[in-house]
N, CA and C atoms as a LAMMPS dump frame, in Angstrom:
ITEM: TIMESTEP
0
ITEM: NUMBER OF ATOMS
294
ITEM: BOX BOUNDS ff ff ff
-5.0000000000000000e+02 5.0000000000000000e+02
-5.0000000000000000e+02 5.0000000000000000e+02
-5.0000000000000000e+02 5.0000000000000000e+02
ITEM: ATOMS id mol type element x y z
1 1 1 N -159.276 171.741 8.363
2 1 2 C -158.888 172.943 8.993
3 1 3 C -158.503 173.716 8.006
4 2 1 N -157.372 173.024 6.45
5 2 2 C -157.037 174.164 5.537
6 2 3 C -157.628 175.38 5.737
7 3 1 N -158.783 175.203 5.04
8 3 2 C -160.207 175.975 4.887
9 3 3 C -159.535 176.309 6.069
10 4 1 N -159.987 176.652 6.792
11 4 2 C -159.708 178.012 8.266
12 4 3 C -159.031 178.108 8.589
13 5 1 N -157.559 178.12 7.435
14 5 2 C -156.774 178.781 7.932
15 5 3 C -156.487 179.447 7.107
16 6 1 N -157.485 179.373 5.951
17 6 2 C -157.528 180.436 4.605
18 6 3 C -158.135 181.33 5.045
19 7 1 N -159.292 180.759 5.836
20 7 2 C -159.912 181.92 6.047
21 7 3 C -159.807 182.816 7.069
22 8 1 N -158.997 182.121 7.174
23 8 2 C -158.245 182.867 8.542
24 8 3 C -157.304 184.411 8.332
25 9 1 N -155.891 184.123 7.704
26 9 2 C -155.392 184.867 6.57
27 9 3 C -155.777 185.951 6.027
28 10 1 N -156.767 185.407 5.491
29 10 2 C -157.168 186.286 4.492
30 10 3 C -158.146 187.464 5.577
31 11 1 N -158.655 186.977 6.655
32 11 2 C -159.662 188.04 7.75
33 11 3 C -158.376 189.019 8.604
34 12 1 N -157.139 188.134 8.338
35 12 2 C -156.733 188.977 8.945
36 12 3 C -156.229 190.04 8.084
37 13 1 N -156.543 189.5 6.71
38 13 2 C -155.819 190.828 5.48
39 13 3 C -156.295 192.54 5.524
40 14 1 N -157.893 191.653 5.006
41 14 2 C -159.197 192.461 5.44
42 14 3 C -159.311 193.634 6.583
43 15 1 N -159.021 192.546 8.047
44 15 2 C -158.693 193.885 9.676
45 15 3 C -157.94 194.887 8.658
46 16 1 N -156.255 194.559 7.907
47 16 2 C -155.192 195.733 8.433
48 16 3 C -155.496 196.472 7.095
49 17 1 N -156.021 196.235 6.592
50 17 2 C -156.028 196.856 5.292
51 17 3 C -157.885 197.76 5.371
52 18 1 N -158.323 197.386 6.196
53 18 2 C -159.469 197.834 6.691
54 18 3 C -159.378 199.409 7.53
55 19 1 N -158.342 198.523 8.773
56 19 2 C -157.827 199.831 9.269
57 19 3 C -157.348 201.095 9.469
58 20 1 N -156.286 200.378 7.859
59 20 2 C -155.56 201.341 7.993
60 20 3 C -156.575 202.607 6.779
61 21 1 N -156.734 201.971 6.529
62 21 2 C -158.714 202.782 5.472
63 21 3 C -159.207 204.046 6.501
64 22 1 N -159.693 204.029 7.568
65 22 2 C -159.815 204.928 8.749
66 22 3 C -159.33 205.82 9.191
67 23 1 N -159.851 207.004 8.711
68 23 2 C -159.2 208.372 9.405
69 23 3 C -158.66 207.888 10.442
70 24 1 N -157.922 208.607 10.45
71 24 2 C -156.8 209.562 12.13
72 24 3 C -156.779 210.389 11.888
73 25 1 N -156.583 211.2 13.243
74 25 2 C -155.93 212.834 14.042
75 25 3 C -155.687 213.538 12.133
76 26 1 N -154.137 212.791 11.127
77 26 2 C -154.192 213.026 10.088
78 26 3 C -154.873 212.972 9.468
79 27 1 N -155.15 211.792 8.772
80 27 2 C -155.748 211.23 8.375
81 27 3 C -155.232 210.885 7.664
82 28 1 N -154.392 209.811 6.919
83 28 2 C -153.743 208.988 7.238
84 28 3 C -154.269 208.312 6.039
85 29 1 N -154.382 206.97 5.328
86 29 2 C -154.894 206.623 4.444
87 29 3 C -156.417 206.199 4.051
88 30 1 N -156.871 207.02 4.439
89 30 2 C -158.989 207.665 5.064
90 30 3 C -158.368 208.789 4.699
91 31 1 N -157.645 209.515 4.028
92 31 2 C -157.713 210.554 3.071
93 31 3 C -157.51 210.438 1.48
94 32 1 N -157.617 208.525 0.957
95 32 2 C -157.799 209.221 0.051
96 32 3 C -159.307 208.986 -1.001
97 33 1 N -160 208.989 0.032
98 33 2 C -161.734 208.838 -0.108
99 33 3 C -161.546 210.102 -1.075
100 34 1 N -160.877 211.026 -0.673
101 34 2 C -161.551 211.957 -0.987
102 34 3 C -162.286 213.146 0.333
103 35 1 N -163.209 213.75 -1.647
104 35 2 C -164.244 214.537 -0.703
105 35 3 C -166.002 213.49 -0.89
106 36 1 N -165.824 212.321 -1.442
107 36 2 C -167.014 211.742 -2.194
108 36 3 C -168.41 211.385 -1.249
109 37 1 N -169.587 210.696 -1.22
110 37 2 C -170.69 210.863 -0.612
111 37 3 C -170.994 209.771 -0.572
112 38 1 N -171.104 208.673 -1.555
113 38 2 C -171.109 207.812 -1.364
114 38 3 C -171.539 207.286 -0.287
115 39 1 N -171.235 207.201 1.237
116 39 2 C -172.011 205.828 1.718
117 39 3 C -172.673 208.023 2.748
118 40 1 N -173.392 208.304 1.939
119 40 2 C -173.623 209.519 2.951
120 40 3 C -173.374 210.889 3.545
121 41 1 N -174.251 211.704 4.486
122 41 2 C -173.77 212.871 4.75
123 41 3 C -172.704 212.108 5.436
124 42 1 N -172.783 210.997 5.651
125 42 2 C -171.483 211.543 7.157
126 42 3 C -170.15 209.806 7.09
127 43 1 N -169.951 210.455 6.021
128 43 2 C -169.124 209.445 5.37
129 43 3 C -169.352 207.768 4.839
130 44 1 N -168.291 207.36 4.831
131 44 2 C -167.587 206.134 5.1
132 44 3 C -167.6 205.716 6.617
133 45 1 N -167.147 206.075 6.856
134 45 2 C -166.128 205.865 8.496
135 45 3 C -168.274 204.679 9.594
136 46 1 N -168.794 205.231 9.493
137 46 2 C -169.943 204.378 9.67
138 46 3 C -169.647 202.521 9.408
139 47 1 N -169.221 202.619 8.185
140 47 2 C -169.536 201.605 7.284
141 47 3 C -168.005 201.061 7.462
142 48 1 N -166.986 201.262 7.759
143 48 2 C -165.864 200.692 7.379
144 48 3 C -165.578 199.73 9.414
145 49 1 N -166.745 201.369 9.698
146 49 2 C -166.281 200.868 11.556
147 49 3 C -167.003 199.254 11.319
148 50 1 N -168.359 199.373 11.19
149 50 2 C -169.052 197.911 10.258
150 50 3 C -168.342 196.943 10.325
151 51 1 N -167.383 196.911 8.848
152 51 2 C -166.971 195.867 8.439
153 51 3 C -165.482 195.752 9.063
154 52 1 N -165.342 197.131 10.111
155 52 2 C -164.227 196.594 11.325
156 52 3 C -164.079 195.495 11.845
157 53 1 N -165.791 195.101 13.086
158 53 2 C -166.771 194.845 14.04
159 53 3 C -166.278 194.024 13.313
160 54 1 N -167.203 193.483 12.294
161 54 2 C -168.004 191.844 11.695
162 54 3 C -166.33 191.764 11.363
163 55 1 N -165.243 191.794 10.946
164 55 2 C -164.239 190.923 10.672
165 55 3 C -163.456 190.84 12.481
166 56 1 N -163.132 191.261 12.526
167 56 2 C -162.353 191.196 14.169
168 56 3 C -163.522 189.951 14.822
169 57 1 N -164.946 189.812 14.497
170 57 2 C -165.928 189.162 15.812
171 57 3 C -165.352 187.789 14.658
172 58 1 N -165.167 187.706 13.04
173 58 2 C -164.845 186.424 12.691
174 58 3 C -163.869 185.992 13.241
175 59 1 N -162.568 186.604 13.032
176 59 2 C -161.416 186.435 13.319
177 59 3 C -160.447 186.524 15.205
178 60 1 N -161.898 186.486 15.844
179 60 2 C -161.878 185.74 16.938
180 60 3 C -161.809 184.895 17.009
181 61 1 N -163.42 184.53 16.371
182 61 2 C -164.226 182.509 16.21
183 61 3 C -163.289 181.634 15.387
184 62 1 N -162.083 181.947 14.734
185 62 2 C -161.398 182.207 13.679
186 62 3 C -160.157 180.973 14.843
187 63 1 N -159.773 182.381 15.386
188 63 2 C -158.633 181.794 16.216
189 63 3 C -159.404 180.661 16.825
190 64 1 N -160.156 180.821 17.758
191 64 2 C -160.513 180.086 19.298
192 64 3 C -160.718 178.46 18.801
193 65 1 N -161.679 179.02 16.886
194 65 2 C -161.766 177.89 17.006
195 65 3 C -160.22 176.96 16.103
196 66 1 N -159.19 177.475 15.442
197 66 2 C -157.947 177.049 14.976
198 66 3 C -157.112 176.214 16.713
199 67 1 N -157.144 176.888 17.736
200 67 2 C -156.842 177.065 19.068
201 67 3 C -156.748 175.325 19.174
202 68 1 N -158.594 174.651 19.438
203 68 2 C -158.666 173.633 19.418
204 68 3 C -158.674 173.195 19.05
205 69 1 N -158.776 173.091 17.641
206 69 2 C -158.197 172.054 16.749
207 69 3 C -156.972 171.602 17.126
208 70 1 N -156.352 172.896 16.881
209 70 2 C -155.03 171.981 17.179
210 70 3 C -154.312 171.61 18.719
211 71 1 N -154.864 172.077 19.847
212 71 2 C -155.148 171.212 21.087
213 71 3 C -155.636 169.971 20.474
214 72 1 N -156.792 169.204 20.066
215 72 2 C -157.082 168.452 20.098
216 72 3 C -156.682 167.684 19.039
217 73 1 N -155.694 167.899 17.977
218 73 2 C -154.611 166.804 17.707
219 73 3 C -154.122 166.474 17.982
220 74 1 N -153.514 167.641 18.912
221 74 2 C -152.065 167.238 19.737
222 74 3 C -151.455 165.773 20.011
223 75 1 N -149.856 165.651 18.671
224 75 2 C -149.866 163.996 18.929
225 75 3 C -148.278 164.004 20.885
226 76 1 N -148.334 163.026 20.806
227 76 2 C -147.162 163.281 22.825
228 76 3 C -145.535 163.689 22.145
229 77 1 N -145.406 163.979 22.614
230 77 2 C -143.646 164.115 22.15
231 77 3 C -143.172 162.358 22.601
232 78 1 N -142.002 162.348 21.939
233 78 2 C -141.127 161.885 22.383
234 78 3 C -139.708 161.412 23.779
235 79 1 N -140.181 162.423 24.28
236 79 2 C -140.322 162.313 26.211
237 79 3 C -141.082 162.281 26.737
238 80 1 N -142.755 162.786 26.499
239 80 2 C -144.293 161.608 26.873
240 80 3 C -144.105 160.674 26.828
241 81 1 N -144.23 159.884 25.801
242 81 2 C -144.418 158.195 24.919
243 81 3 C -142.832 158.005 26.06
244 82 1 N -141.599 158.377 26.106
245 82 2 C -140.877 157.484 26.985
246 82 3 C -141.89 157.406 28.381
247 83 1 N -141.774 158.285 29.147
248 83 2 C -142.302 158.814 30.7
249 83 3 C -142.872 157.6 30.869
250 84 1 N -144.641 157.34 29.465
251 84 2 C -145.167 156.195 30.127
252 84 3 C -144.912 154.685 29.629
253 85 1 N -143.656 154.704 29.007
254 85 2 C -143.436 153.529 28.962
255 85 3 C -142.939 153.158 30.009
256 86 1 N -142.476 154.167 30.476
257 86 2 C -141.3 153.471 31.633
258 86 3 C -139.52 153.486 31.568
259 87 1 N -139.221 152.768 32.451
260 87 2 C -137.508 153.21 32.876
261 87 3 C -137.062 151.7 32.054
262 88 1 N -135.995 152.277 31.364
263 88 2 C -135.551 151.159 29.939
264 88 3 C -134.887 150.041 31.12
265 89 1 N -134.285 148.818 30.783
266 89 2 C -134.196 147.663 32.029
267 89 3 C -132.634 148.302 31.615
268 90 1 N -132.147 148.509 32.579
269 90 2 C -130.22 149.066 33.245
270 90 3 C -129.392 147.976 32.411
271 91 1 N -128.28 148.077 31.66
272 91 2 C -127.294 146.701 31.155
273 91 3 C -126.965 146.126 32.652
274 92 1 N -126.354 145.047 32.322
275 92 2 C -125.882 144.345 33.727
276 92 3 C -124.52 144.202 32.682
277 93 1 N -123.791 144.523 33.825
278 93 2 C -122.21 144.891 33.71
279 93 3 C -121.84 143.437 33.689
280 94 1 N -120.989 143.181 33.61
281 94 2 C -120.062 141.891 33.251
282 94 3 C -118.935 142.574 34.029
283 95 1 N -118.073 141.667 34.486
284 95 2 C -117.029 141.857 35.365
285 95 3 C -115.867 141.056 34.454
286 96 1 N -114.727 142.633 34.332
287 96 2 C -114.062 141.599 33.965
288 96 3 C -112.245 140.959 33.949
289 97 1 N -112.041 140.783 34.029
290 97 2 C -110.282 140.306 34.752
291 97 3 C -109.414 140.852 35.02
292 98 1 N -109.21 141.363 35.181
293 98 2 C -107.993 142.888 34.943
294 98 3 C -106.422 141.695 35.433
């Protein structure tokens, strides 16, 4: 489960980074790339979009997997154990002399 949590955190960080790198109307962090055309005439936007979709899909799958694993590994609380055990016998009161 630890590896899955690590993967989940890593994918979350990748998603944050990739989303911030995408150009917005005002430029945002996407303006850092400048005018480079390593990715062809359309730029790097389609590439970042594909990475975002892939990372989001992996994030979704890891979220569901972690939720299922935790729900199956859940132990009973003290209240649930007490309810299953049933009522405890009450102490009998001993009459006192006055």
